[in-house]
C-alpha positions as CSV (number, residue, x, y, z in Angstrom):
1,M,-0.1,0.1,0.0
2,M,1.2,3.4,-0.7
3,E,2.8,5.1,2.2
4,K,0.8,8.2,3.6
5,M,2.4,11.4,4.7
6,K,2.2,11.9,8.5
7,M,1.4,15.7,7.9
8,H,2.3,17.1,11.3
9,S,5.5,18.3,12.9
10,P,8.2,15.9,14.5
11,N,7.5,14.3,18.0
12,F,10.6,15.4,20.0
13,T,9.8,13.4,23.1
14,Q,9.7,10.1,21.0
15,E,13.1,11.0,19.2
16,N,14.8,11.7,22.5
17,I,13.4,8.3,23.8
18,A,15.1,6.7,20.8
19,R,18.3,8.0,21.5
20,I,18.0,6.8,25.1
21,R,17.0,3.5,23.8
22,E,20.3,3.6,21.6
23,L,22.5,4.1,24.8
24,F,20.3,2.3,27.4
25,P,18.2,-0.4,25.6
26,S,16.9,-1.8,28.9
27,C,15.8,1.5,30.1
28,V,13.1,1.9,27.4
29,T,9.9,-0.1,27.7
30,E,6.4,-0.3,26.0
31,V,3.3,1.3,27.6
32,Q,-0.3,1.7,26.5
33,G,-1.1,5.2,25.0
34,E,-4.2,7.3,25.4
35,D,-5.4,5.9,22.2
36,G,-4.9,2.4,23.3
37,K,-1.9,1.5,21.3
38,P,1.6,0.7,22.7
39,R,4.1,3.3,22.6
40,L,7.5,3.7,24.1
41,A,8.3,5.2,27.3
42,V,11.4,5.5,29.5
43,D,11.8,3.4,32.7
44,F,13.3,6.1,35.0
45,D,14.1,3.6,37.7
46,Q,16.2,1.5,35.5
47,L,17.6,4.5,34.1
48,R,18.6,5.7,37.7
49,Q,20.3,2.4,38.2
50,E,22.3,2.7,34.9
51,L,23.6,6.0,36.1
52,S,23.8,5.0,39.7
53,E,27.3,6.6,40.0
54,S,26.3,10.1,39.1
55,I,22.9,10.4,39.7
56,V,21.3,13.2,42.0
57,E,18.9,11.7,44.3
58,G,16.4,13.6,46.4
59,P,17.1,17.0,47.7
60,Q,20.9,16.6,47.2
61,E,22.4,20.0,46.3
62,R,23.4,20.5,42.8
63,Y,24.1,23.5,40.2
64,H,21.1,24.2,37.9
65,L,18.8,26.6,36.7
66,N,15.2,26.0,37.7
67,W,11.9,28.0,37.6
68,P,8.2,27.4,37.9
69,G,7.2,26.3,34.4
70,K,10.7,24.8,33.3
71,R,9.0,21.3,32.7
72,E,6.2,22.7,30.8
73,A,8.4,24.6,28.5
74,L,10.4,21.3,27.5
75,L,7.1,19.4,27.1
76,T,5.9,22.4,24.7
77,A,9.1,22.2,23.1
78,N,8.9,18.5,22.4
79,A,5.0,18.1,21.8
80,P,4.1,17.7,18.0
81,I,1.3,20.0,16.3
82,A,-1.0,19.5,13.6
83,R,-0.2,22.9,11.9
84,T,1.1,23.9,8.6
85,L,2.4,26.9,6.5
86,R,0.1,28.4,4.0
87,P,1.5,30.4,1.1
88,C,0.2,33.9,0.4
89,R,1.2,34.9,-3.0
90,E,-0.4,38.4,-2.6
91,E,1.7,39.4,0.3
92,S,4.8,38.2,-1.5
93,V,7.5,39.5,-3.6
94,D,8.7,37.3,-6.5
95,F,7.2,34.3,-4.9
96,D,8.2,31.9,-7.8
97,T,11.8,32.8,-7.8
98,T,13.0,34.2,-4.4
99,K,15.1,32.3,-1.9
100,N,14.0,34.1,1.2
101,L,10.9,33.5,3.4
102,F,8.8,35.6,5.7
103,I,6.5,33.4,8.1
104,E,3.7,35.2,9.8
105,G,2.4,33.5,13.1
106,D,3.7,32.2,16.2
107,N,7.3,31.4,16.1
108,L,7.2,28.4,18.6
109,E,4.9,26.9,16.0
110,A,7.0,28.0,13.0
111,L,10.1,26.7,14.6
112,K,8.5,23.3,14.9
113,L,7.4,23.3,11.5
114,L,10.8,24.1,10.1
115,Q,12.6,21.4,12.1
116,E,13.0,18.8,9.5
117,T,13.4,21.3,6.5
118,Y,16.3,23.3,8.1
119,L,17.7,21.0,10.5
120,G,21.4,21.7,10.7
121,K,21.2,24.1,7.8
122,V,21.1,27.6,9.3
123,K,24.5,29.4,9.8
124,M,23.2,32.3,11.8
125,I,20.4,32.9,14.1
126,Y,19.7,36.4,15.6
127,I,16.7,37.2,17.7
128,D,15.7,40.4,19.7
129,P,13.1,38.8,21.8
130,P,10.9,41.1,24.0
131,Y,12.8,42.6,27.0
132,N,11.5,41.9,30.6
133,T,10.8,45.7,31.3
134,G,7.7,45.1,33.6
135,K,5.4,46.1,30.9
136,D,3.3,43.7,28.4
137,F,5.2,41.4,26.3
138,I,2.8,39.2,24.0
139,Y,3.6,35.8,22.9
140,R,1.8,32.4,22.4
141,D,2.6,29.6,24.7
142,N,-0.1,27.1,24.5
143,F,0.9,25.5,27.8
144,A,-1.4,22.9,29.1
145,S,-2.1,24.6,32.3
146,S,-5.2,24.1,34.8
147,Q,-5.4,27.8,34.8
148,T,-5.7,28.5,31.1
149,T,-9.5,28.4,31.2
150,H,-9.6,30.9,34.0
151,E,-6.9,32.9,32.0
152,I,-9.2,33.2,29.0
153,S,-12.3,34.3,31.0
154,S,-10.4,37.0,33.0
155,G,-8.9,38.5,29.5
156,E,-5.4,37.3,30.2
157,R,-5.6,35.3,27.1
158,T,-7.3,35.4,23.7
159,E,-9.6,32.4,22.8
160,E,-6.4,31.4,20.5
161,G,-4.2,31.2,23.6
162,T,-2.3,34.1,23.1
163,R,-1.0,35.7,26.4
164,L,-2.0,39.3,26.9
165,V,-1.0,39.4,30.5
166,A,1.1,42.3,31.9
167,N,4.4,41.0,33.6
168,P,4.9,43.6,36.2
169,E,8.1,43.7,38.5
170,G,5.8,42.7,41.5
171,N,4.6,39.6,40.0
172,G,6.1,36.5,41.6
173,R,6.8,34.9,38.4
174,F,8.4,38.1,36.8
175,H,11.6,36.0,35.4
176,S,9.7,32.6,35.2
177,N,7.3,34.1,32.7
178,W,10.1,35.4,30.5
179,L,12.2,32.2,31.0
180,T,9.4,29.9,30.1
181,M,8.5,31.8,27.0
182,I,12.1,31.8,25.5
183,A,13.3,28.5,26.9
184,S,11.2,26.3,24.5
185,R,11.9,28.5,21.5
186,L,15.9,28.3,22.1
187,R,15.7,24.6,22.3
188,L,14.2,24.2,19.1
189,S,16.5,26.8,17.3
190,K,19.5,24.9,18.4
191,N,18.4,22.0,16.0
192,L,18.6,24.4,13.1
193,L,22.3,25.4,13.5
194,T,25.0,24.3,11.2
195,Q,28.1,22.6,13.0
196,D,30.0,26.1,12.1
197,G,26.7,28.2,13.1
198,A,26.2,30.4,16.0
199,I,23.3,32.2,17.5
200,F,23.2,35.9,18.7
201,V,20.5,37.1,21.2
202,S,20.0,40.8,22.2
203,C,19.1,41.5,25.6
204,D,19.4,44.4,28.5
205,E,20.6,43.9,31.8
206,G,17.1,42.7,33.1
207,E,17.3,39.2,31.8
208,H,21.2,38.8,31.0
209,P,22.3,36.7,33.9
210,R,19.3,34.1,33.4
211,L,19.7,34.2,29.7
212,R,23.4,33.2,30.0
213,L,22.4,30.5,32.4
214,L,19.7,29.2,30.2
215,M,21.9,29.4,27.2
216,D,24.7,27.3,29.0
217,E,22.3,24.7,29.6
218,I,20.5,24.5,26.0
219,F,23.9,25.1,24.0
220,G,26.5,24.1,26.5
221,Q,28.8,26.2,28.5
222,A,31.6,25.4,26.4
223,N,30.1,26.7,23.3
224,F,29.8,30.4,24.8
225,V,31.7,32.8,22.6
226,S,31.0,36.1,23.8
227,D,28.8,38.9,25.4
228,M,29.1,41.6,23.0
229,V,28.5,45.0,24.3
230,W,26.8,47.5,22.2
231,A,27.1,51.1,23.5
232,A,24.1,52.7,22.0
233,G,24.6,56.3,23.3
234,R,24.1,58.2,26.6
235,K,20.7,58.2,28.2
236,N,19.4,60.5,31.0
237,D,16.8,58.3,32.4
238,S,18.3,57.5,35.9
239,R,19.2,59.1,39.1
240,L,22.1,56.6,39.6
241,I,23.7,55.1,36.5
242,S,22.6,55.8,33.0
243,V,22.5,52.3,31.4
244,S,23.5,53.2,27.8
245,H,24.4,49.6,26.5
246,E,22.8,46.4,25.5
247,Y,24.3,42.8,25.2
248,I,24.4,40.6,22.3
249,V,25.0,37.0,23.7
250,C,26.7,34.8,21.3
251,Y,27.0,31.0,21.4
252,A,28.5,28.7,18.7
253,S,26.7,25.5,17.7
254,N,29.8,23.5,18.2
255,I,33.0,25.8,19.4
256,Q,35.3,22.5,19.0
257,H,34.3,22.0,15.5
258,L,35.4,25.6,14.6
259,R,38.6,25.1,16.6
260,E,39.3,21.8,14.5
261,N,38.7,23.4,11.3
262,Q,40.5,26.7,12.4
263,V,37.5,28.9,11.5
264,T,37.9,32.5,12.1
265,W,35.4,35.3,12.3
266,R,36.3,38.6,10.4
267,Q,34.8,42.0,9.6
268,R,35.6,44.8,7.4
269,K,37.2,47.7,9.4
270,K,35.2,51.0,9.5
271,G,36.1,54.0,7.7
272,L,37.9,52.3,4.8
273,D,35.3,53.6,2.0
274,E,36.2,57.3,2.9
275,I,39.8,56.6,3.0
276,Y,39.7,55.2,-0.6
277,A,37.5,58.0,-1.8
278,Q,40.2,60.4,-0.5
279,Y,42.9,58.4,-2.2
280,E,40.8,58.5,-5.5
281,R,40.5,62.5,-5.2
282,L,44.2,62.8,-4.5
283,K,45.2,60.5,-7.6
284,R,42.8,62.6,-9.9
285,Q,44.6,65.6,-8.5
286,H,48.3,64.6,-8.4
287,G,48.6,61.7,-11.0
288,Q,51.7,59.8,-9.9
289,D,53.2,62.4,-7.6
290,Y,52.9,59.9,-4.5
291,K,54.9,62.4,-2.3
292,A,52.1,65.0,-2.8
293,M,49.5,62.3,-2.3
294,T,51.1,61.4,0.7
295,E,50.9,64.7,2.0
296,G,47.5,65.2,1.0
297,M,46.3,61.9,3.1
298,K,48.1,63.1,6.2
299,E,46.3,66.5,6.0
300,W,43.2,65.0,5.4
301,Y,43.5,62.5,8.5
302,R,44.5,65.7,10.6
303,S,41.0,67.4,9.3
304,L,38.9,64.6,10.8
305,A,37.2,65.0,13.9
306,D,38.1,62.9,16.8
307,G,35.8,59.7,16.9
308,H,35.8,59.7,12.9
309,P,35.8,56.0,12.1
310,S,38.6,56.6,9.5
311,K,40.9,58.4,11.9
312,S,41.9,55.3,13.6
313,H,43.7,54.2,10.3
314,K,45.6,57.4,10.0
315,H,49.0,55.3,10.1
316,Y,47.9,54.3,6.6
317,A,49.0,57.5,4.9
318,H,51.6,56.8,2.5
319,V,51.1,56.2,-1.1
320,D,53.0,54.4,-3.9
321,A,52.1,52.7,-7.3
322,R,50.2,49.9,-5.5
323,G,48.1,51.9,-3.3
324,I,48.1,53.3,0.3
325,Y,50.2,51.7,2.8
326,F,51.7,51.8,6.5
327,P,55.5,51.6,7.1
328,D,55.5,48.5,9.2
329,N,58.0,47.0,11.5
330,I,60.7,45.0,9.4
331,S,62.6,43.6,12.5
332,W,62.8,39.8,13.6
333,P,59.8,39.0,16.1
334,G,61.4,38.5,19.7
335,G,64.8,39.7,18.8
336,G,67.9,37.8,17.9
337,G,67.4,38.0,14.1
338,P,70.3,38.4,11.3
339,K,72.0,41.6,11.0
340,Y,73.5,41.8,7.5
341,E,74.2,44.9,5.4
342,V,71.5,46.6,3.4
343,L,72.3,49.7,1.2
344,H,70.1,52.7,1.0
345,P,68.7,53.1,-2.6
346,V,69.8,56.7,-3.0
347,T,72.9,57.3,-0.7
348,K,74.1,53.9,-1.4
349,K,75.4,53.7,2.1
350,P,74.6,50.9,4.7
351,V,71.2,51.9,6.5
352,K,70.7,51.3,10.4
353,V,70.1,47.7,11.3
354,P,67.2,47.1,13.6
355,S,68.2,46.3,17.0
356,R,66.2,42.9,16.7
357,G,67.7,42.0,13.2
358,W,66.0,41.8,10.2
359,M,62.7,40.0,9.7
360,T,64.2,37.7,7.2
361,S,67.3,35.6,7.3
362,D,67.7,35.3,3.4
363,P,69.7,38.8,2.3
364,K,68.4,37.8,-1.4
365,R,64.9,37.8,-0.3
366,M,65.5,41.4,1.3
367,Q,66.9,42.3,-2.0
368,E,63.9,41.0,-4.0
369,W,61.5,43.1,-1.6
370,I,63.5,46.3,-2.2
371,A,63.8,45.7,-6.0
372,D,59.8,45.2,-5.8
373,N,59.5,48.4,-4.1
374,R,58.0,47.0,-0.9
375,V,60.5,48.5,1.6
376,H,60.0,51.9,2.7
377,F,63.1,53.8,3.2
378,G,63.8,57.2,5.0
379,D,65.5,60.3,3.4
380,D,69.0,59.0,4.0
381,E,70.6,55.9,5.6
382,N,70.2,57.2,9.3
383,A,66.6,56.0,9.4
384,V,65.8,52.0,9.9
385,P,63.8,50.8,6.9
386,C,60.2,49.6,7.1
387,I,58.2,46.8,5.3
388,K,55.1,48.2,3.5
389,S,51.8,47.0,4.7
390,Y,49.1,48.0,2.3
391,L,45.7,48.8,3.4
392,K,44.1,46.7,0.6
393,N,45.6,43.6,2.4
394,K,44.5,44.7,5.9
395,E,40.8,45.4,5.6
396,Q,39.7,42.5,7.8
397,Q,39.9,42.4,11.6
398,T,38.7,40.1,14.5
399,P,35.4,41.6,15.6
400,Y,35.5,43.5,19.0
401,S,33.2,42.5,21.6
402,V,32.6,46.2,22.7
403,F,31.4,48.7,20.1
404,Y,29.8,51.9,19.9
405,Q,27.0,52.8,17.3
406,D,24.5,55.7,18.1
407,G,21.2,53.9,18.6
408,R,19.3,57.2,17.6
409,A,20.6,56.9,13.9
410,A,18.7,53.6,13.1
411,S,15.6,55.3,14.2
412,K,16.3,58.3,11.9
413,R,17.0,55.9,8.8
414,L,13.9,54.0,9.5
415,R,11.8,57.0,9.8
416,T,13.1,58.1,6.5
417,L,12.6,54.6,4.9
418,M,9.1,54.3,6.2
419,D,7.9,57.8,6.3
420,G,7.2,57.9,10.0
421,D,8.1,56.4,13.3
422,L,6.5,53.0,12.9
423,F,8.6,51.2,15.3
424,D,10.0,52.2,18.9
425,F,13.6,51.4,19.3
426,P,14.4,49.4,16.2
427,K,17.6,47.6,15.8
428,D,20.5,49.1,13.9
429,E,20.9,47.6,10.5
430,L,24.4,48.5,10.2
431,V,25.1,46.9,13.6
432,L,23.5,43.6,12.4
433,Q,25.1,43.9,8.9
434,E,28.6,43.5,10.8
435,V,27.3,40.6,12.5
436,V,26.2,39.0,9.2
437,E,29.5,39.8,7.5
438,M,31.5,38.2,10.2
439,L,29.7,35.0,10.3
440,T,28.2,34.2,6.9
441,E,29.1,34.1,3.3
442,G,27.7,32.5,-0.1
443,D,24.4,31.2,0.1
444,D,24.2,31.0,4.2
445,I,20.9,31.1,5.8
446,V,20.1,33.6,8.3
447,V,17.0,33.3,10.6
448,D,15.2,35.8,13.0
449,F,12.3,34.4,14.7
450,F,11.3,37.6,16.6
451,A,11.8,39.7,13.4
452,G,9.9,42.8,14.3
453,S,10.5,45.5,11.9
454,S,12.8,42.8,10.0
455,T,16.0,44.7,10.6
456,T,17.8,41.3,10.2
457,A,16.3,40.9,6.5
458,H,17.5,44.6,5.7
459,S,21.0,43.8,7.1
460,V,21.4,40.4,5.1
461,M,20.4,42.3,1.7
462,L,22.9,45.2,2.6
463,Q,25.8,42.7,3.2
464,N,24.6,40.6,0.0
465,A,24.8,44.0,-2.0
466,A,28.3,44.7,-0.5
467,D,30.1,41.6,-1.0
468,G,28.3,39.6,-3.6
469,G,26.9,37.0,-1.4
470,N,23.6,35.4,-2.0
471,R,22.8,34.9,1.7
472,R,18.9,33.9,2.3
473,F,16.7,35.1,5.3
474,V,14.1,33.4,7.1
475,M,11.8,36.2,9.3
476,V,9.3,35.0,11.5
477,Q,7.0,37.4,13.2
478,L,3.9,36.8,15.4
479,D,0.6,38.2,13.7
480,E,0.4,40.8,16.3
481,K,-2.1,43.7,16.0
482,T,-0.7,47.4,16.0
483,N,-2.2,49.7,18.6
484,K,-4.9,51.9,17.3
485,E,-3.0,54.8,18.7
486,S,0.3,54.0,17.0
487,A,1.6,55.8,14.0
488,A,1.9,52.4,12.2
489,F,-2.1,52.0,12.5
490,Q,-2.6,55.6,11.5
491,A,-0.5,54.7,8.4
492,G,-2.7,51.9,7.5
493,F,-0.7,48.9,8.8
494,K,-3.1,46.8,10.9
495,T,-0.6,44.3,12.1
496,I,3.3,44.3,12.8
497,P,3.9,41.7,10.1
498,E,2.3,44.2,7.5
499,V,4.9,46.9,8.5
500,S,7.6,44.4,8.5
501,R,7.0,43.2,5.2
502,E,6.8,46.6,3.9
503,R,10.1,47.3,5.4
504,I,11.7,44.6,3.4
505,R,10.0,45.9,0.1
506,R,11.3,49.3,0.5
507,A,14.8,48.5,1.9
508,G,15.3,46.3,-1.2
509,K,14.3,49.0,-3.6
510,R,16.7,51.5,-1.7
511,I,19.7,49.1,-2.0
512,L,19.1,48.3,-5.7
513,E,19.4,52.2,-6.1
514,G,22.9,52.2,-5.0
515,E,25.9,50.4,-5.9
516,C,25.5,46.5,-5.7
517,H,28.4,44.1,-6.2
518,E,28.1,42.3,-9.5
519,G,28.1,38.8,-8.0
520,W,24.6,39.4,-5.9
521,N,21.7,37.9,-7.5
522,K,19.7,40.9,-6.4
523,D,17.2,38.8,-4.5
524,I,15.1,41.3,-2.6
525,G,12.0,39.3,-2.5
526,F,10.3,37.0,-0.1
527,R,8.0,34.1,0.0
528,M,5.2,34.8,2.5
529,L,3.9,31.8,4.4
530,K,1.4,31.9,7.2
531,V,1.1,29.6,10.2
532,D,-2.3,28.0,10.0
533,S,-4.2,25.1,11.1
534,S,-3.5,21.7,9.1
535,N,-4.8,21.4,5.8
536,M,-6.2,17.9,6.8
537,A,-9.4,17.4,8.3
538,D,-9.8,16.2,11.9
539,V,-10.8,12.8,10.9
540,Y,-7.2,12.5,9.5
541,Y,-5.7,12.7,13.0
542,T,-8.4,11.3,15.2
543,P,-10.3,8.8,13.2
544,D,-11.6,7.1,16.3
545,A,-13.6,10.4,17.2
546,I,-15.9,10.1,14.1
547,E,-18.9,7.9,14.5
548,Q,-19.9,5.4,11.5
549,V,-23.1,7.9,10.6
550,Q,-20.7,10.5,9.7
551,L,-18.0,8.9,7.6
552,K,-19.8,10.1,4.4
553,I,-19.1,13.6,5.2
554,F,-15.2,12.9,5.4
555,T,-14.8,11.0,2.4
556,D,-12.2,13.5,1.5
557,N,-9.6,13.9,4.2
558,I,-8.6,17.4,3.1
559,K,-10.5,20.5,4.4
560,S,-12.8,22.2,1.8
561,D,-11.2,25.7,2.0
562,R,-7.7,24.6,1.0
563,K,-6.0,25.0,-2.4
564,P,-3.5,22.7,-4.2
565,E,-0.8,25.3,-3.2
566,D,-1.8,24.9,0.3
567,L,-1.3,21.1,0.1
568,L,2.0,21.5,-1.7
569,F,3.6,23.5,1.1
570,Q,2.4,21.0,3.8
571,V,3.9,18.2,1.7
572,L,7.3,20.3,1.4
573,L,7.3,20.5,5.3
574,D,6.4,17.0,5.9
575,W,9.2,15.7,3.4
576,G,11.6,18.2,4.6
577,V,12.0,19.7,1.4
578,D,13.7,23.5,1.2
579,L,10.7,25.9,1.1
580,S,12.5,28.4,-1.0
581,L,13.0,26.2,-4.1
582,P,11.8,27.5,-7.3
583,L,8.2,26.5,-8.0
584,R,6.2,26.0,-11.4
585,K,2.7,24.9,-12.1
586,E,2.1,23.1,-15.7
587,T,-1.3,21.8,-17.0
588,I,-0.6,17.9,-18.1
589,Q,-3.6,16.0,-19.5
590,G,-6.0,18.8,-18.1
591,K,-4.4,18.3,-14.6
592,A,-2.4,20.8,-12.6
593,V,0.9,19.5,-11.7
594,F,3.5,21.4,-9.5
595,F,7.2,21.1,-10.2
596,V,9.8,21.9,-7.3
597,N,13.3,23.1,-8.2
598,Q,15.0,22.0,-11.7
599,P,15.4,18.9,-13.3
600,P,15.7,16.4,-11.6
601,Y,12.9,17.8,-9.8
602,D,12.9,17.5,-5.9
603,L,9.1,16.9,-5.9
604,V,6.4,16.7,-8.5
605,A,2.8,16.9,-7.1
606,C,-0.8,16.6,-8.6
607,F,-3.6,17.1,-6.1
608,D,-6.5,17.0,-8.7
609,T,-9.0,14.3,-8.9
610,G,-9.4,11.9,-11.7
611,V,-5.8,11.0,-12.0
612,N,-5.4,7.9,-14.2
613,E,-2.6,5.6,-15.4
614,D,-1.8,7.7,-18.6
615,L,-1.1,10.6,-16.4
616,V,1.0,8.6,-13.8
617,K,3.3,7.2,-16.7
618,E,3.6,10.9,-18.0
619,L,4.8,12.0,-14.6
620,A,7.1,9.0,-14.0
621,K,9.0,10.2,-17.4
622,F,10.2,13.1,-15.5
623,E,12.0,10.8,-12.9
624,P,11.5,13.2,-9.9
625,L,13.1,12.4,-6.4
626,R,9.5,12.4,-5.1
627,V,5.9,12.3,-6.3
628,V,2.8,12.9,-4.2
629,F,-0.9,12.5,-5.1
630,R,-4.1,13.1,-3.2
631,D,-5.4,10.0,-1.6
632,T,-8.7,10.3,-3.1
633,G,-7.4,11.6,-6.5
634,F,-7.4,8.4,-8.3
635,V,-10.2,7.3,-10.9
636,S,-10.2,4.0,-9.6
637,D,-8.6,1.9,-6.6
638,A,-6.9,-0.3,-9.3
639,V,-5.1,2.9,-10.6
640,K,-4.1,3.9,-7.0
641,I,-2.7,0.3,-6.5
642,N,-0.7,0.4,-9.7
643,V,1.0,3.9,-9.1
644,E,4.0,2.4,-7.2
645,Q,4.4,-0.4,-9.5
646,I,4.3,2.2,-12.5
647,F,7.2,4.3,-11.0
648,K,9.3,1.1,-10.0
649,Q,9.3,0.3,-13.6
650,M,9.9,3.8,-15.2
651,S,11.5,5.6,-12.3
652,P,12.7,3.3,-9.5
653,H,14.6,5.9,-7.5
654,T,11.2,8.2,-7.1
655,E,9.8,8.1,-3.6
656,V,6.0,7.8,-3.9
657,R,3.6,9.0,-1.2
658,S,-0.1,10.3,-0.9
659,I,-2.1,12.6,1.3
């Protein structure tokens, strides 16, 4: 019988039990589930016996992070959901060809749905979760709680389960509420990272200590990289100390992997573009008069205000035919180097030898450097020569953990872009661009599941335009309504995702108007997907709940309001196929057929009814990796039975499924 797709997110509890079974087979047993069918479960008494040398029993003291709601957060992270992602073409940009995704809905559900598709494929995760300020933060937790009904009736939750409760500092669960919200999401996000990937989490001092402990637990203390401190400008909002910084907490997915593979993170130094622009102006003015250009560079550096990013590179003031350089130390590191004779090219007299000796022990090599004009000499032999260190070869640096960027500048740029103050305290796209630059390249995937105004998407496009990369972004934003008193609402935006998507559209157009690297594919689009209930009717998941007299109603297991493209994306999720692959729809023998990616196609799908053997044979000629049909879509049971046999004969490597 043709295998049917499960059409729900993975059950991580069962997967974790399977891992325990691999290590301790005797500790996993069978119990009867709620549906009356046997399922695997952990025998914790036996597991304690297996770990008797290290198990913590009873009230024994131990080092750990605990809070009310921790177990619920773990259960919530592991529990499967019958949800899906539905495509929204009308809200998308370049839907069929873009490699970027924008997902509207609860990020916990979205992370669950993305587990199989993006498992171990995401290079960078950046999130700016709601800060625990004592004011409201809105999220959906869907926890099974005895108080849920009360909270709905009291207005603390919506009927859909969205928490709308204020989190004041006087609340005894002030930290617990925030930790419960973030813990399950961080656990799910960890699975998405590549071995050389990393996660960056913005936070303020309010939850920073607990966030560090939580991430130690989830990502491993050994994988902590750094607390990046962003000094965003002075604030005058305190009688004691004006807190003018924020943290970006960074953990690697596998820091041992980075060390073993000698992975380094680098970013381009600030202020270089202005230096090169000044060099070009002087070049047009003085031609090959390098002495005049050098004096011009020095004068320009002196004219810069203190704090100007270019001024920190003022030692790069000399110019020759190769470009801008700095006369660097030519002596042997640590001392004790060779001290042979080197003649000044003009006076022909021996120059002063460095006290630590020359940096090369081979006099012939030194002469080659001199002949190639790579040694900087003084006016006469009384000065020690230097080796020329060119700016173009020193553009990259190891990122600093402390950096300054005026937080008000981002608000001004976003105000100009969006024609108003639609977001309070937006993150700085230039700061995030530096993080994107130092960690990612090529077609790496960047995820932000607290998208907000989609600053992360903006920064990804900026960096692609700068270096020619084709990085892809996945933004996830809760379908939160804008406040009716807000500027965003007054501007016509009813929800936060609407503003977020418009920011991506405008930012993309603005970037294309400027200079763009020729290697960039100029992908400024996004494929909009919305978290929604499953496309499958309830009978698909709980057939025992349907009485015999009702079965005629459920002859089709797919909800009546769902379109073929809705089904396609649930199949992509279920099969773990990249959601950003190119799509094409074609009519074959009067039936709509979807083709995913280029030949050999990752997936061919037909959800029409009336499928016969001729159509099946026609599709088999494409030899796709996967093919899927509607379970009730065949003209007869005989055709349904013969489908797998036809593909075995014509395309034996194709995996055949139905929904």
